[in-house]
Each structure stands twice: as C-alpha cells, then as structure tokens.
C-alpha positions as CSV (number, residue, x, y, z in Angstrom):
1,M,53.9,4.5,-11.3
2,P,51.9,1.4,-13.8
3,L,48.8,0.7,-14.0
4,S,48.2,-2.0,-17.0
5,G,45.9,-0.4,-19.5
6,T,45.4,-3.1,-21.8
7,D,46.3,-6.9,-21.5
8,T,43.8,-9.1,-24.4
9,G,45.8,-12.1,-23.9
10,R,47.6,-11.8,-27.3
11,F,50.4,-9.0,-26.0
12,A,50.9,-6.8,-22.7
13,R,51.4,-3.4,-22.8
14,T,51.9,-1.5,-19.4
15,T,50.5,2.6,-19.3
16,V,51.8,4.6,-16.8
17,F,50.3,7.0,-15.6
18,T,51.5,10.5,-13.9
19,P,51.7,10.0,-9.8
20,R,48.9,12.2,-9.4
21,L,46.3,10.0,-12.0
22,H,47.7,6.9,-10.7
23,A,46.9,8.4,-6.8
24,L,43.5,9.1,-8.1
25,L,42.9,5.8,-9.8
26,R,44.0,3.8,-6.6
27,D,42.3,5.4,-4.1
28,H,39.6,6.5,-5.3
29,R,38.2,3.9,-8.1
30,G,35.0,3.3,-6.7
31,E,34.0,6.2,-4.8
32,D,30.9,8.3,-5.2
33,V,32.0,11.9,-3.4
34,F,35.3,12.4,-1.6
35,R,37.4,15.5,-1.2
36,L,40.5,16.5,-3.4
37,D,41.9,19.5,-1.2
38,A,40.3,21.6,1.1
39,D,38.0,23.1,-1.9
40,T,37.7,21.0,-3.9
41,M,35.4,18.0,-4.0
42,G,36.2,15.0,-6.4
43,V,32.6,13.5,-8.0
44,A,32.8,9.8,-10.0
45,G,29.2,8.6,-9.3
46,P,27.0,8.6,-12.4
47,E,24.0,9.1,-10.9
48,L,25.5,12.5,-8.6
49,T,27.3,13.3,-11.7
50,D,24.0,13.8,-13.9
51,R,22.6,15.6,-11.2
52,I,25.3,18.0,-10.7
53,L,25.8,18.9,-14.9
54,A,21.5,19.2,-15.1
55,A,22.1,21.7,-12.5
56,R,22.6,24.8,-14.7
57,P,24.8,25.2,-17.8
58,A,28.7,26.2,-17.6
59,T,29.6,29.3,-17.2
60,E,31.9,30.9,-19.4
61,H,34.5,30.5,-17.4
62,E,34.1,26.7,-17.3
63,R,33.9,26.0,-21.1
64,P,37.6,25.4,-22.1
65,T,37.4,26.2,-25.8
66,F,34.8,29.4,-25.3
67,K,36.4,30.7,-21.8
68,P,37.2,34.8,-22.4
69,L,39.8,35.6,-24.5
70,H,42.1,38.6,-23.8
71,G,39.0,39.6,-21.4
72,R,36.4,39.4,-24.0
73,S,33.3,37.3,-23.9
74,I,32.7,34.4,-26.8
75,S,29.3,34.5,-26.9
76,R,27.6,31.3,-27.3
77,A,26.1,32.6,-30.9
78,E,29.5,33.3,-31.8
79,A,31.1,30.1,-30.7
80,S,28.5,27.9,-32.6
81,G,29.8,30.0,-35.4
82,V,32.9,28.9,-35.1
83,M,32.2,25.8,-34.8
84,R,30.4,25.5,-37.8
85,A,33.1,26.7,-39.8
86,I,35.9,24.6,-38.6
87,G,33.2,21.9,-39.4
88,R,33.0,22.9,-42.6
89,D,36.6,22.8,-42.8
90,V,36.7,19.0,-41.4
91,R,34.0,18.1,-44.2
92,A,36.0,19.2,-46.5
93,A,38.7,17.2,-45.9
94,L,36.7,14.1,-45.0
95,R,35.3,15.0,-48.9
96,A,39.1,14.7,-49.9
97,P,40.7,11.9,-51.9
98,V,42.9,10.3,-49.4
99,P,46.0,11.3,-50.4
100,G,48.4,8.3,-51.8
101,G,51.6,7.0,-50.2
102,A,50.8,8.9,-46.8
103,D,53.2,7.5,-44.4
104,L,51.8,7.5,-41.0
105,T,54.6,5.3,-39.6
106,G,56.4,6.8,-36.7
107,V,55.6,8.5,-33.4
108,W,52.2,8.9,-32.1
109,P,50.5,11.3,-31.9
110,H,52.6,14.0,-33.3
111,V,52.7,12.3,-37.0
112,G,48.7,12.4,-36.7
113,H,48.5,15.5,-35.7
114,V,50.6,16.6,-38.2
115,H,49.0,15.0,-41.0
116,L,45.8,16.7,-39.8
117,R,47.2,20.0,-39.3
118,D,47.6,19.5,-43.3
119,L,44.9,17.9,-44.4
120,I,42.2,20.3,-43.1
121,L,44.7,23.5,-42.7
122,G,47.2,23.3,-45.4
123,A,45.5,25.8,-47.7
124,D,46.1,28.6,-44.9
125,P,49.2,30.6,-44.4
126,Y,51.7,29.6,-42.1
127,R,51.5,32.0,-39.4
128,L,47.8,30.6,-38.7
129,R,48.6,27.2,-39.0
130,V,52.0,27.8,-37.1
131,L,49.4,28.0,-34.0
132,M,48.6,24.3,-34.2
133,D,52.6,23.2,-33.4
134,R,51.9,21.1,-30.5
135,T,55.1,23.0,-28.3
136,L,53.1,25.9,-27.7
137,E,50.5,23.7,-25.2
138,L,54.3,24.2,-22.6
139,T,52.9,27.8,-21.6
140,P,49.9,30.2,-22.4
141,K,52.3,33.3,-22.7
142,L,54.3,31.2,-25.7
143,T,51.3,30.8,-27.7
144,W,50.0,34.2,-26.9
145,T,53.3,35.4,-27.9
146,V,53.2,33.6,-31.2
147,I,49.6,35.2,-32.1
148,A,50.5,38.6,-31.3
149,A,53.8,38.2,-33.7
150,G,51.8,37.1,-36.0
151,A,49.0,39.6,-35.9
152,A,51.9,42.2,-36.2
153,L,53.4,41.0,-39.5
154,P,52.6,42.7,-43.0
155,G,51.0,40.7,-45.9
156,R,48.1,39.5,-43.7
157,P,45.8,37.8,-45.9
158,R,42.6,39.7,-47.5
159,P,39.5,39.1,-47.5
160,G,38.6,36.8,-50.2
161,A,41.9,35.3,-50.4
162,P,42.1,31.2,-50.5
163,G,42.0,29.4,-47.6
164,T,39.3,27.7,-45.0
165,A,36.4,29.3,-43.4
166,I,38.4,28.9,-39.5
167,A,40.9,31.3,-41.6
168,G,38.2,33.9,-42.6
169,P,37.8,35.9,-39.8
170,T,41.5,36.6,-39.2
171,A,41.1,37.9,-43.4
172,D,38.4,39.9,-42.4
173,A,39.6,41.7,-38.8
174,A,40.2,45.4,-39.6
175,N,42.7,45.6,-36.8
176,Y,45.8,44.5,-34.9
177,R,43.4,44.2,-32.1
178,D,41.1,42.2,-34.2
179,R,43.2,40.4,-36.1
180,R,44.9,39.0,-32.7
181,Y,41.6,38.0,-31.5
182,A,40.2,35.8,-34.7
183,M,43.9,34.2,-34.3
184,G,43.4,33.0,-30.9
185,L,39.9,32.0,-32.2
186,Y,41.6,29.7,-34.6
187,R,44.1,28.0,-32.2
188,R,41.0,27.3,-30.0
189,A,39.2,25.8,-32.3
190,A,40.8,24.1,-35.1
191,A,43.7,23.4,-32.5
192,P,42.0,20.9,-30.4
193,V,40.3,18.6,-33.1
194,C,43.9,18.5,-34.5
195,F,44.8,16.9,-30.9
196,T,42.9,15.4,-30.1
197,V,41.8,13.4,-32.9
198,S,45.9,12.1,-33.2
199,T,45.9,12.0,-29.6
200,L,42.8,9.4,-29.5
201,V,43.6,7.4,-32.4
202,A,47.2,6.7,-30.6
203,S,45.3,5.4,-27.8
204,A,43.3,3.4,-29.5
205,Y,46.3,1.9,-31.4
206,W,48.4,1.7,-27.8
207,L,45.7,-0.4,-26.2
208,G,44.5,-2.6,-28.8
209,A,46.5,-3.5,-31.8
210,P,46.4,-5.1,-33.9
211,F,42.4,-5.1,-34.3
212,D,40.3,-7.8,-35.3
213,D,39.2,-7.2,-39.1
214,G,35.9,-7.5,-37.9
215,T,36.1,-4.8,-35.6
216,P,34.2,-1.8,-36.5
217,N,35.6,1.6,-36.1
218,E,33.7,3.5,-33.6
219,H,33.7,0.2,-31.5
220,I,37.3,0.8,-30.9
221,L,37.3,4.3,-30.5
222,Y,33.9,4.1,-28.0
223,E,36.5,1.4,-25.9
224,A,40.2,3.6,-26.0
225,M,37.9,7.1,-24.7
226,R,36.4,4.8,-22.0
227,L,39.8,3.6,-21.0
228,L,41.4,6.7,-21.3
229,P,39.2,9.4,-21.8
230,P,40.1,12.9,-23.9
231,S,38.2,15.0,-20.8
232,W,39.4,13.2,-18.2
233,N,38.1,15.7,-16.0
234,I,35.0,18.3,-16.2
235,L,35.5,21.3,-13.5
236,R,31.9,23.2,-11.8
237,N,33.0,26.4,-9.6
238,A,31.4,26.9,-6.3
239,S,27.2,27.1,-7.1
240,P,24.6,27.4,-4.7
241,E,22.8,24.3,-7.0
242,Y,25.7,21.7,-5.4
243,P,25.0,21.8,-1.5
244,A,21.4,21.2,-2.5
245,L,22.2,18.0,-4.5
246,D,24.7,16.1,-1.8
247,A,25.1,17.6,1.7
248,R,28.7,16.7,1.2
249,I,30.2,19.7,-1.1
250,G,29.9,22.3,1.0
251,A,29.1,26.0,0.0
252,G,32.7,26.7,-0.9
253,D,33.6,24.0,-3.1
254,D,34.5,23.7,-6.9
255,V,33.8,20.8,-8.1
256,L,36.1,18.0,-10.3
257,L,33.7,15.3,-12.3
258,L,36.0,12.5,-13.4
259,P,35.1,10.5,-16.3
260,L,38.6,8.9,-15.4
261,L,37.3,6.7,-13.2
262,S,33.5,6.3,-13.7
263,H,34.8,4.8,-17.1
264,R,36.5,2.6,-15.0
265,D,34.4,1.9,-12.1
266,P,34.1,-2.2,-11.2
267,E,30.4,-1.6,-10.6
268,L,29.9,-0.1,-14.1
269,W,31.8,-2.3,-16.2
270,E,32.8,-5.9,-16.1
271,D,36.5,-6.3,-16.7
272,P,37.2,-2.4,-16.6
273,D,40.8,-1.9,-17.0
274,T,40.5,-4.9,-20.2
275,F,40.3,-3.2,-24.0
276,R,37.6,-4.8,-25.1
277,P,35.9,-3.0,-27.9
278,E,33.3,-6.2,-28.1
279,R,31.5,-4.8,-25.7
280,W,30.3,-1.6,-27.6
281,A,28.0,-4.2,-29.6
282,A,25.2,-4.6,-27.0
283,L,26.2,-0.5,-25.2
284,D,25.0,2.6,-26.2
285,P,27.6,5.5,-25.7
286,D,25.2,7.6,-25.7
287,D,23.4,6.9,-22.5
288,H,25.2,4.5,-20.5
289,P,26.0,5.2,-16.7
290,G,29.4,7.1,-16.1
291,Y,30.6,7.1,-19.7
292,L,30.9,11.2,-20.7
293,P,33.5,10.7,-22.9
294,F,32.2,14.0,-25.0
295,G,30.0,15.5,-21.1
296,H,26.9,14.9,-20.1
297,A,23.8,14.5,-22.2
298,S,22.9,18.6,-21.6
299,E,25.5,19.7,-22.9
300,R,27.5,17.7,-25.3
301,C,31.0,18.9,-26.7
302,W,30.2,20.1,-30.4
303,G,33.7,18.6,-31.7
304,R,32.5,15.2,-31.8
305,H,31.0,14.9,-35.1
306,M,34.5,15.8,-36.1
307,V,36.3,13.9,-33.8
308,M,34.5,10.8,-34.3
309,P,35.0,10.9,-38.6
310,L,38.0,12.1,-38.9
311,A,39.5,9.0,-36.2
312,G,37.7,6.9,-38.4
313,M,39.3,7.5,-41.2
314,L,42.5,7.8,-39.8
315,L,42.1,4.4,-38.5
316,D,41.0,3.2,-41.9
317,V,44.1,4.5,-43.3
318,L,46.2,3.0,-40.8
319,R,44.6,-0.9,-40.9
320,A,44.6,-0.9,-44.9
321,A,48.2,-0.1,-44.7
322,G,49.0,-3.1,-41.7
323,V,49.8,-0.5,-39.1
324,T,50.4,-1.7,-35.7
325,V,52.8,-0.6,-32.4
326,D,56.1,-1.8,-32.9
327,P,56.4,-4.6,-30.5
328,R,59.5,-3.5,-29.3
329,Q,58.1,-1.0,-27.2
330,T,56.0,-2.3,-24.4
331,T,55.4,1.2,-22.0
332,A,54.0,4.2,-22.8
333,K,53.3,7.0,-20.1
334,V,49.7,9.4,-19.7
335,P,51.1,12.6,-18.6
336,L,48.8,15.0,-16.8
337,A,47.6,17.4,-19.4
338,G,44.0,18.3,-20.2
339,L,44.4,15.7,-22.8
340,L,44.2,12.8,-21.8
341,G,46.4,10.1,-24.0
342,V,49.6,8.0,-24.2
343,D,52.2,10.0,-25.4
344,K,55.5,8.6,-27.8
345,V,53.5,5.5,-29.1
346,R,55.8,4.0,-32.3
347,L,53.7,2.9,-35.0
348,V,55.6,0.5,-37.2
349,R,54.4,-1.9,-40.8
350,R,53.8,-5.2,-39.8
351,G,56.4,-7.8,-41.1
C-alpha cells in the first residue's frame, strides 16, 4: 500500500505503509474524532487532543517505558532516577571524541543502532549489552528469557565495577529477583534511546537526503518526525474525563490519539506529504497545533533531551562523510510497530 513520503523534485522515493497505517491515512486524515472499533475512538483533532492529554496524567499502565515491570510498579521518582542515569551516560558519550574512521554506511536503522549501543554502553558487560539486540523486539517472552538467563549467570558485575550509570542498579542488586528487575529497567531505558535515534536518522535520510548544506540538523529532524512520528499513537484508557470533553466518546471507550494523522493534516500543514525542513525556520515545534513528536506539553517524553543531540551527532558524522541513500533503492517499508519508521534503508557514500 504505497503512500509517497517525499518528493522534492530532485528525486522520488515511495514510502510503503503497512495496510493498517495506510488505511488510517486514507480514511481518517483530516477527521477530528472517529470510531476505530467497538471500544476505541480515534482522535486526531489538535484541540481535542490537547484537552484529552491535559485532562489527567497518564496512569502507570499508559506510560510505555515505565509501566509495571513483572507486576512491580515503577514510581515516578524511580523512573526519574533511571532517566537521570541514562542521561548521564548519553552526555558522557556526546562529550567523547567522535571515533575516527567509523563506517556508518550499510543498512539502517541497524547500523546506527549498533553504533549507538557501543558508543553509549560499550563499557558494560555483554549480558547487559545483549539486551539492546533489536531481535528481542519480536516477543516479550524472548526478551524476558534473555533477562532471566543473564540475571542467573555467575560472575556478575560487582558494585563499583567499571560501567555506565544505567548499569549500576544491576551491579548493586542483592539477589536474583532484584537483578532481573534491574536488568529489565536497563532494557526499558537504554534500548528505546538507541532504537529511537537510529530509526529517526534512518527516516530522515530516507525522506530527504541528500540535504542542502545550509539546512540545520534540527529542521531535518523535526520534519522527519512530522512525516514519520516515532510515537505514532498515544493510548489513554477509558476514563470519565473524556466523555465530558466530547459526547462522541463513550464511557467505556479507550482513546487512541494519532499524531500519525495530525502530522499530515492538510488543515495544519502546507504540502503535508512533502519533506520540507525549511518550514521549521518559521514554526515552533513546541506549540504548533497537532505536532506531538515528544508528547503533549503537560507530559513531555523524558527522552527528548537525549534523542535530539544524539540524532544531531549522527547527522553531523553522516553529512560530513557524504553519505546518502543508495540511488538504486526507491522503496522502503514502514512496518506496524510501536516505534514508527522506515526499515532497511541502504546508506552509501556519494560517488
């Protein structure tokens, strides 16, 4: 099911959305509220989206990274501490000299993911770094099998051993149960950073490379997140606040908010399907109606201050090396996944 994701006049590439995403764009773009199924309403209108997200904080089951782990609630204070730890590790990686001779050509987002894993978490033991493997996304059962095996292995790291801040809780864990929990948090916090940044950069290259020399990285990234928002939906479970905001929402209806649609709404964007990073010279990403790459102003994604600098760093390296999309590749697929982006984009050096 093709939908053109970019056409700047210099080249044309076809972005193929999975059928469900294609159907959403085909049938509901420009709609404010619509029924998705018997107990779920879709919402894409910016005003109603704002009111719904401001109506109440997300519950622990609605927070994607910090929902309960093995039935154990993660408090906001603990979640904040975890994010501060991975934030320290990201800042340390950004301060380090850029490794010389790094070859970032190949199939993305895989190449970028491996590069970030090694850059940020390279000092950690293998039993932790293996939790960054993208194949663990296939099933939660596979992820927890690997975590359980790693927590049970002998020779585990000791407190004070070299490693990242996010690895510290695993080393400090006093027993198997606590180690397994700490390793689960490691996966929950570190993997999304590597996944999101590598996918965002892959999408940016697919949508717009080669970039004009004067185009700022931030504009490229904001536009890539507009056309392919990493968080393409935001779930809110049925709650009495929502029917009070709009009578079309029933008392038992879950609400699926859809940046995928609002980011391409022709009432909100000029040339909504065209990659135009220059539009961000005159727009504010924090208050443009319907633009939610990092969630709502009432509850911004804690990872935004890691994603943008890391993605900018990768863009600097790739642009300096003269990397672009392989001209022989004219189609890329967008699978149905929690993290939206193109898959298997081949990056090469320009001849």
